[in-house]
N, C-alpha and C positions, 0 to 999 in steps of 0.2 A: 457340729458331731460331739455330742456331750455322753460322756463315759456314763453309765449307771449301775448299780447293783441290782440283779435280779430281774424279774419280768417286766411288763410295762406296767403302770398302775392302772391301766383300762385295757378291757381286751378288743374295745368298741374301733372296729375298723381292719381290725386283724385276722388273717386268715386262719382254717381251722387248723393247718396244716403248721400255723408259726405257734399256735396255743398247744397242739399236743405238745411240743417240743418242751416248753415252759413245763407243763404240768408234768412231763417226764422228769425231766432234771429236778423237779423243786420236790417229788416224791421220791426221787432217789436220795434226796440230801446233797443233790452236785452243786457247789456253787458256782457260779457266771457272772459274768458284766457283759455289759450290753449295751450298743448305740444303734441308732435309728439314723439313716442315713438315705440318700439316693440312692437308684438302681445301681450296683457294682457291676455294670457290665462291661467293664475295660481294665485289664492289669493296673494301668494307672490310677483308677479310682481304688483299686482293691489296696492298693501299695498307702494310700491318703488313708484309707481305714484301716490297714497295721498300724500306721503312725498315731492315730486315735487312739485305738486299742492297746499300744506298744506290746503288741507282738504279729507273727506272721498269720496270715491269711492264706491257708492250703488251697491251691490250686486244684480243684475237684474232677475230675474228667470219670464221664462216663460209656464205658468200651463195652464192645460185644465184639462177639468171634462172626467169621463171614458166615457160619451159619443161623446164627441170631437164637443159638441155644446155651449162650454162655455170657454172663453178663459183669461184669467190673467195674467195681468203682474204685480209681486211684487216688489219693491225697499227695501229694507233692509238692514242695516249695514254689511257690511265682515264682521266684530266678532261674527256673531250670525247664528249658525245652523239651515236650514229651518227645521221644524217638521211639516208636515201636518194636524195632531191632535189640535196643537194651531191654526192654520188659521180657516181651515174648518167650524166650529161652528160659527164663527165671521161672517163668509159671507156668510152663510147660504147654501153652496154647499155640494154635494157629497166627494166620495174621487178624491183630484188632483193628477194628475201625472206631468211630465215633456213633455208640448209641443214639436210638431214633430218637427224640421228642415225646413220642407216642410210648415209647418202652418204659422211659424214664420216668412219667407221667404215674404210666401204669404200675410200676416195681416201687418206686421210693418218693411218689405223691410230691413230684417238685418238677420246677421246670428248669430248660437250659437257665442259668447264671446263678441260679439258687442252690444249684448241686452240693452237698455235702453229706459228712458221715451221718448228720441228725438223720438225714432222708431212710436210715437204715429201721429205723423203730416202722416201718411202713412197709416191711419185708419181711415181715414173719414166717415163712416158707423158708427164705435165707437163699434166694435166686441169685441173689449178686454175693459176691465175692468182693472183701475187701482187700487191697493190696495199699498198702504203706510205705514213701520214701522212709530208709534210715534216717533223714535230714529230720522227718516232723517228728519220728520217736525221739531227737536227740534234744529235742525242746524241752521247757519247764513249761512253756504255756501254746496252745494254738488258737488261732482264731477260725471259725467256720458260721454259715448263714444258719438260720434258725428254716430252714425249709422256704426261703425269701429270700430275694436280693436285697431286700431293702431295710434290713438289720446283721446284724454279726455279732456275735458272743465272744466273748475270751474264757476260755475252761482251762483248766491243767491238764497236762500232755497224758498223766497218769488217771486221770478222773475219766479221760475220752477211753482211753485203751484195756483198762484194767478193771474200770465198772460198766460205764456206757455203751459200749461194743459187748461185753458178754451178755449185758441183761438185753440186750436186741436179739441173742441166740446167734449171732454171730461171731466169729474168730478172723483174724489180720495175717495177714502173709508180708512181709518185710521182703522189700524189694530194695537196689539200691540203683538210683539213675544218675548215671553221669552228669548228662546235659546242663551246662552252665551257658546262660547266654552271652552273644560274644559283644 
């Protein structure tokens, strides 16, 4: 894995959803670094990517309520365990579960394993509510996928939450999750 500055030299072989992320970041003047890698399908692979990027790749969970009328994107550190009982009282939602892959594709134009804040580009109606663990906000940089699981980006946290997220028409809610892994 080799860290590179900016978008790939060629768009060949890249999915439109990935190119859309680079186009948006470039148009906004948001700098980023990128690595290409094998699919990030386990937290162990993600931690190797963290090391290569020199930053934390967020664990991103696509959640919904029981009725599938409210959808959430939760960004949290990879070393925390998600416990719904910690989150639901903070956001005033009932029981949460993982969202369906079909809803993920429809709302954020991405697939399981590639979920990231960058998917908010594809939710112009603001259907998905962004939830961010306070530890993610405390970091100077963060890592995320550009809507594909074979590349990862390192961006300034301030650029993501002060520039990118508002440009998508979304806001975020800060949450506090305790659940560290044993």
